[in-house]
C-alpha positions in Angstrom: -33.5 -67.5 24.4 -30.8 -65.9 22.3 -30.9 -62.1 22.2 -29.4 -59.5 19.9 -29.4 -55.8 19.7 -29.9 -56.0 15.9 -31.2 -58.8 13.7 -31.3 -59.0 9.9 -34.0 -61.4 8.8 -32.9 -62.7 5.4 -29.8 -63.9 3.7 -29.7 -62.1 0.3 -28.0 -59.0 -1.1 -29.7 -56.6 1.3 -28.6 -58.7 4.3 -24.9 -58.8 3.2 -24.8 -55.1 2.4 -26.7 -54.2 5.6 -24.1 -56.2 7.7 -21.3 -54.2 6.1 -23.1 -50.9 7.0 -23.8 -51.9 10.6 -20.1 -52.7 11.2 -19.1 -49.4 9.4 -21.3 -47.5 11.8 -19.8 -49.1 14.9 -22.0 -52.1 15.8 -20.0 -54.2 18.3 -19.2 -57.9 18.5 -22.2 -60.1 19.5 -24.7 -57.3 18.8 -25.7 -58.4 15.3 -27.2 -61.6 13.8 -28.3 -62.6 10.3 -31.0 -65.2 10.2 -31.2 -66.9 6.8 -32.9 -70.0 5.4 -30.2 -70.3 2.8 -27.3 -72.7 3.2 -24.6 -70.2 2.5 -23.6 -66.6 3.5 -25.1 -63.7 1.5 -24.0 -63.4 -2.2 -24.7 -61.4 -5.3 -27.4 -62.9 -7.5 -27.1 -61.1 -10.9 -24.1 -63.3 -12.0 -26.3 -66.4 -11.5 -27.9 -65.8 -14.9 -24.8 -64.3 -16.5 -21.1 -64.8 -15.7 -21.4 -67.6 -13.1 -23.9 -69.5 -15.2 -21.5 -69.3 -18.2 -18.6 -70.5 -16.0 -16.8 -67.2 -16.3 -17.0 -66.2 -12.6 -15.8 -68.1 -9.6 -18.0 -68.9 -6.7 -15.7 -67.0 -4.3 -16.3 -63.8 -6.2 -20.0 -63.9 -5.6 -19.9 -63.5 -1.9 -20.7 -60.0 -0.6 -18.3 -60.6 2.4 -15.7 -63.2 3.2 -16.5 -65.6 6.0 -13.8 -64.0 8.0 -15.7 -60.7 7.9 -18.5 -62.2 10.0 -16.1 -64.0 12.4 -13.9 -61.0 12.9 -16.8 -58.7 13.6 -18.6 -61.0 15.9 -21.7 -61.4 13.6 -23.7 -64.6 14.2 -24.9 -66.0 10.8 -27.6 -68.5 11.5 -27.9 -70.4 8.2 -30.6 -73.0 7.3 -32.8 -71.2 9.8 -36.4 -70.6 8.7 -38.3 -67.8 10.4 -41.9 -69.0 10.9 -43.4 -66.1 12.8 -43.0 -62.9 14.8 -44.3 -61.3 18.0 -43.6 -57.6 17.4 -45.0 -56.6 20.8 -42.5 -58.8 22.6 -39.8 -58.3 19.9 -39.4 -62.1 19.4 -38.9 -64.1 16.2 -39.9 -67.7 16.0 -38.0 -70.2 13.9 -38.6 -73.7 12.6 -38.2 -76.2 15.4 -39.7 -74.0 18.0 -36.8 -71.8 18.9 -37.2 -68.1 19.7 -34.8 -65.2 19.2 -35.2 -61.8 20.7 -34.2 -58.5 19.1 -34.1 -54.8 19.9 -34.2 -53.6 16.3 -35.2 -55.7 13.3 -34.4 -55.3 9.6 -36.6 -57.5 7.4 -34.8 -58.4 4.2 -36.3 -61.8 3.3 -36.5 -60.9 -0.4 -38.7 -62.8 -2.8 -39.8 -66.4 -3.6 -40.0 -67.9 -7.1 -43.3 -68.5 -8.7 -43.5 -72.1 -9.9 -45.7 -74.0 -12.3 -48.7 -76.0 -11.2 -49.2 -78.2 -14.3 -48.6 -81.9 -15.0 -44.9 -83.0 -15.1 -43.4 -80.4 -12.7 -41.6 -83.1 -10.8 -39.6 -84.3 -13.8 -35.8 -83.8 -13.6 -34.6 -81.3 -16.1 -37.1 -78.5 -15.1 -35.1 -75.7 -13.4 -35.8 -72.5 -11.6 -33.1 -70.0 -11.1 -32.8 -68.3 -7.7 -29.8 -69.7 -5.8 -26.1 -70.5 -6.5 -27.0 -74.2 -6.5 -29.7 -73.6 -9.1 -27.2 -71.9 -11.4 -24.7 -74.7 -10.9 -27.3 -77.3 -11.7 -28.3 -75.5 -14.9 -24.7 -75.1 -15.9 -24.2 -78.9 -15.5 -27.3 -79.7 -17.5 -26.1 -77.4 -20.3 -23.1 -79.7 -20.8 -25.3 -82.8 -21.1 -28.1 -81.7 -23.5 -28.5 -80.1 -26.9 -32.0 -78.5 -26.6 -33.0 -75.8 -24.1 -36.3 -74.1 -23.5 -36.6 -70.9 -21.5 -40.0 -70.0 -20.3 -40.9 -66.3 -19.8 -40.1 -63.2 -21.7 -38.3 -61.2 -19.1 -34.7 -60.6 -17.9 -34.0 -64.1 -16.5 -35.3 -65.9 -19.6 -33.4 -63.6 -22.0 -30.1 -63.9 -20.0 -30.3 -67.7 -19.6 -31.3 -68.2 -23.2 -28.3 -66.2 -24.3 -25.9 -68.2 -22.1 -27.4 -71.5 -23.4 -27.0 -70.4 -27.0 -23.4 -69.3 -26.4 -22.8 -72.8 -25.0 -23.9 -74.4 -28.3 -27.5 -75.3 -27.4 -30.5 -75.1 -29.6 -32.7 -72.6 -27.6 -36.4 -71.8 -27.7 -37.9 -68.9 -25.7 -41.6 -69.5 -24.8 -43.6 -66.6 -23.4 -47.3 -65.6 -23.1 -46.8 -62.0 -24.3 -47.0 -60.9 -27.9 -43.3 -59.9 -27.9 -40.3 -60.2 -25.7 -40.2 -57.8 -22.7 -43.6 -56.4 -23.7 -44.2 -54.6 -20.4 -41.0 -52.7 -20.7 -39.7 -52.6 -24.3 -41.3 -50.5 -27.0 -42.3 -52.6 -30.1 -39.2 -51.3 -31.9 -37.0 -52.4 -29.0 -38.6 -55.9 -28.9 -38.1 -56.2 -32.6 -34.4 -55.4 -32.3 -33.8 -58.0 -29.5 -35.9 -60.7 -31.1 -33.9 -60.3 -34.4 -30.6 -60.2 -32.5 -31.5 -63.4 -30.6 -32.8 -65.2 -33.7 -29.5 -64.4 -35.6 -27.7 -66.2 -32.8 -29.8 -69.3 -32.9 -32.6 -68.6 -30.4 -36.2 -69.3 -31.6 -39.1 -67.3 -30.3 -42.5 -68.6 -29.5 -44.7 -65.7 -28.3 -48.4 -65.9 -27.3 -47.8 -69.4 -25.8 -48.3 -70.8 -22.3 -47.2 -74.1 -20.8 -49.9 -76.8 -20.4 -47.6 -79.6 -19.1 -44.1 -81.1 -19.1 -43.6 -84.6 -20.6 -41.0 -87.3 -20.3 -40.2 -90.7 -18.8 -37.2 -90.2 -16.6 -36.7 -86.5 -17.3 -38.3 -83.6 -19.3 -38.1 -84.2 -23.0 -41.1 -82.2 -24.2 -42.8 -78.9 -23.2 -46.4 -79.1 -24.2 -48.1 -75.8 -24.8 -51.7 -74.6 -24.4 -52.0 -74.4 -28.2 -51.1 -78.0 -28.6 -47.7 -77.3 -30.0 -44.8 -79.3 -28.5 -41.1 -78.3 -28.0 -38.4 -80.8 -27.5 -36.0 -80.1 -24.6 -33.2 -81.6 -22.6 -33.2 -78.6 -20.3 -36.0 -76.3 -19.2 -35.4 -73.0 -17.4 -38.5 -71.3 -16.0 -38.4 -67.6 -15.3 -42.1 -66.8 -14.6 -41.6 -64.2 -11.9 -41.3 -63.8 -8.1 -43.5 -62.8 -5.1 -42.3 -61.1 -1.9 -41.4 -63.6 0.8 -43.9 -62.4 3.4 -45.0 -65.8 4.7 -43.4 -65.5 8.2 -45.2 -62.2 8.8 -48.5 -62.8 7.1 -50.5 -63.4 10.3 -48.9 -60.6 12.3 -49.9 -56.9 12.7 -47.3 -55.7 10.2 -48.9 -53.9 7.2 -48.7 -56.0 4.0 -49.8 -55.0 0.5 -48.1 -57.1 -2.1 -45.0 -56.7 0.1 -44.2 -55.3 3.5 -45.3 -51.6 3.5 -42.8 -49.1 4.6 -42.8 -45.3 4.8 -40.3 -43.0 3.3 -37.8 -43.9 6.0 -38.1 -47.6 5.3 -39.9 -48.0 8.6 -42.8 -50.5 9.0 -45.9 -49.8 11.1 -44.4 -51.9 13.9 -42.0 -50.2 16.4 -38.3 -50.8 15.7 -39.0 -52.9 12.6 -37.6 -51.8 9.2 -37.5 -53.5 5.8 -35.2 -53.4 2.7 -35.0 -55.0 -0.7 -37.4 -57.1 -2.7 -39.8 -57.5 0.2 -40.6 -53.8 0.5 -43.5 -51.8 -0.9 -42.0 -48.4 -0.5 -42.9 -44.8 -1.2 -41.3 -43.6 -4.4 -40.8 -39.9 -3.8 -39.6 -39.1 -7.3 -42.7 -40.5 -9.0 -45.1 -40.0 -6.2 -46.3 -43.7 -6.1 -45.9 -46.9 -4.1 -43.5 -49.3 -5.6 -41.9 -52.8 -5.1 -38.8 -53.6 -7.1 -37.0 -56.9 -7.6 -33.5 -55.7 -8.4 -30.1 -55.9 -7.0 -29.4 -52.1 -7.0 -32.6 -51.2 -5.1 -31.8 -54.0 -2.5 -28.3 -52.6 -2.0 -29.5 -49.0 -1.8 -32.3 -49.7 0.6 -30.1 -51.9 2.9 -27.6 -49.0 3.3 -30.4 -46.5 3.8 -32.3 -48.6 6.3 -29.2 -49.2 8.5 -28.5 -45.4 8.5 -32.0 -44.8 9.7 -31.7 -47.5 12.4 -28.5 -46.0 13.6 -30.0 -42.5 13.9 -29.7 -40.8 10.5 -33.4 -40.5 9.7 -33.7 -39.2 6.2 -36.2 -40.1 3.5 -35.3 -42.7 0.9 -35.2 -41.0 -2.5 -34.2 -43.5 -5.2 -34.2 -43.5 -9.0 -35.4 -47.0 -10.2 -32.6 -48.7 -12.1 -32.2 -52.0 -14.0 -29.3 -53.5 -16.0 -28.8 -56.6 -18.1 -26.3 -58.4 -20.3 -27.2 -60.7 -23.1 -24.7 -62.1 -25.6 -22.3 -59.1 -26.2 -24.9 -56.5 -25.3 -25.1 -54.5 -22.1 -27.9 -52.1 -21.4 -29.3 -50.0 -18.6 -32.7 -48.4 -17.7 -33.7 -45.7 -15.3 -37.0 -44.3 -14.2 -40.7 -45.3 -14.9 -42.2 -45.1 -18.3 -45.7 -46.0 -17.4 -47.3 -42.5 -17.8 -45.2 -41.5 -20.8 -47.0 -40.1 -23.9 -44.0 -39.6 -26.1 -41.1 -41.9 -27.1 -37.9 -40.6 -28.6 -34.9 -42.6 -30.0 -31.3 -41.5 -30.3 -29.0 -43.6 -32.5 -30.3 -46.4 -34.7 -32.9 -48.6 -33.0 -32.1 -51.4 -35.5 -28.5 -51.4 -34.3 -26.8 -52.3 -31.0 -26.2 -48.6 -30.3 -29.4 -46.6 -29.4 -31.2 -45.0 -26.5 -34.9 -44.7 -25.7 -36.3 -41.7 -23.9 -39.9 -41.6 -22.5 -41.5 -38.2 -21.9 -44.8 -37.3 -20.2 -46.0 -33.8 -21.3 -42.4 -33.0 -21.9 -41.0 -34.3 -18.6 -38.4 -37.0 -18.9 -39.7 -40.1 -17.1 -37.4 -42.9 -18.1 -34.4 -43.8 -20.3 -32.9 -46.9 -21.8 -29.2 -46.7 -22.9 -27.2 -49.3 -24.8 -23.9 -48.7 -26.6 -24.2 -44.9 -26.5 -21.8 -42.1 -25.4 -21.2 -41.8 -21.7 -23.0 -38.4 -21.5 -26.3 -40.2 -22.3 -25.9 -42.4 -19.3 -25.1 -39.4 -17.1 -27.8 -37.1 -18.5 -30.5 -39.8 -18.3 -30.0 -40.2 -14.5 -29.5 -36.5 -13.9 -32.5 -35.3 -15.9 -35.0 -37.8 -14.6 -34.1 -36.8 -11.0 -34.4 -33.1 -12.0 -37.8 -33.8 -13.7 -36.3 -32.0 -16.7 -38.6 -30.7 -19.5 -37.5 -31.6 -23.0 -38.6 -31.1 -26.5 -38.8 -34.5 -28.2 -37.7 -33.3 -31.6 -34.8 -31.4 -30.2 -33.8 -34.4 -28.1 -33.8 -36.7 -31.1 -31.9 -34.3 -33.4 -29.2 -33.0 -30.9 -25.7 -34.1 -31.7 -24.8 -33.7 -28.1 -27.1 -33.7 -25.0 -25.0 -30.8 -23.7 -26.7 -28.6 -26.3 -30.1 -29.1 -24.6 
């Protein structure tokens, strides 16, 4: 039975960043292993729906570490290796094929799994999901062969892939069940801006629609909707969400609640077992709630923090939720949690590509969205949310500079 002092279970962003941190903190050769069911070493996923999909980024630039990093530091990277179970009392992981691997300390970073359709026609070629480098490459290849693309879902992935397809000369339709794009996050005014921006660039919107089936003879040629409407397609990209990849640990004693539950130190309820990234349901100390985030920045931050804790620096994880996206020539960022907000303030012109949105709750700044605005707005947004700053909405809207507040 193979044995390691430290094991990272998973092969995504958190795994690659955690490996860097382990080496930085002095882990020796032969002490660390990464167990991944992927067929390649850890890489960054955000470019898969942006630059890499568009053909503007090379494959080599996606990798978190060069192959030589793992070799030179004596890290065993066990690819195409699926973890099927765990005995936390004996500190043993089971893998597909019946092999067992022993650890002293375990960092679970298995990430998330794509949700997939369960309707007629799901096996037809031309229907794509986007999670891996190969998925992105396949979609890029399909873009060159077809003229009509349908993206399903009204979130980041759907918006980003729709933009890339349109920029590659395809006729694009976005289909989503919500009343407006990014309904759970954008205000109505923000949705209106983005919908108009996309339509001006050739992207059609079909809100309030769900997929009934996919149709075609040798490949997808039609997306049939619950309303009975049909949309022609040579390429379909489904972005209907993800779920935490908890399967290997479902029948163990580890605490699970829509993700692996960790405390403020990213420790699970099992001894010497930690978790980081999309898999975790962690304690958000800033907003006093439990949270699970599917985003690159949180995965990176948790990976670094978890390794610090494993190596003896036991401090609570205090993180400001953060998202970013790029569509067409727009780039925007978001910090915080707007769920409990009772007041919304705009700076700039919400009908232009230069505005910011500020969510307040009884005067406390809870969240902010910034696009095309002065750098001070990016800086103050993060600073003030962390400080739980109290603001007057009218003054915030009217101020020429945030330094005046």
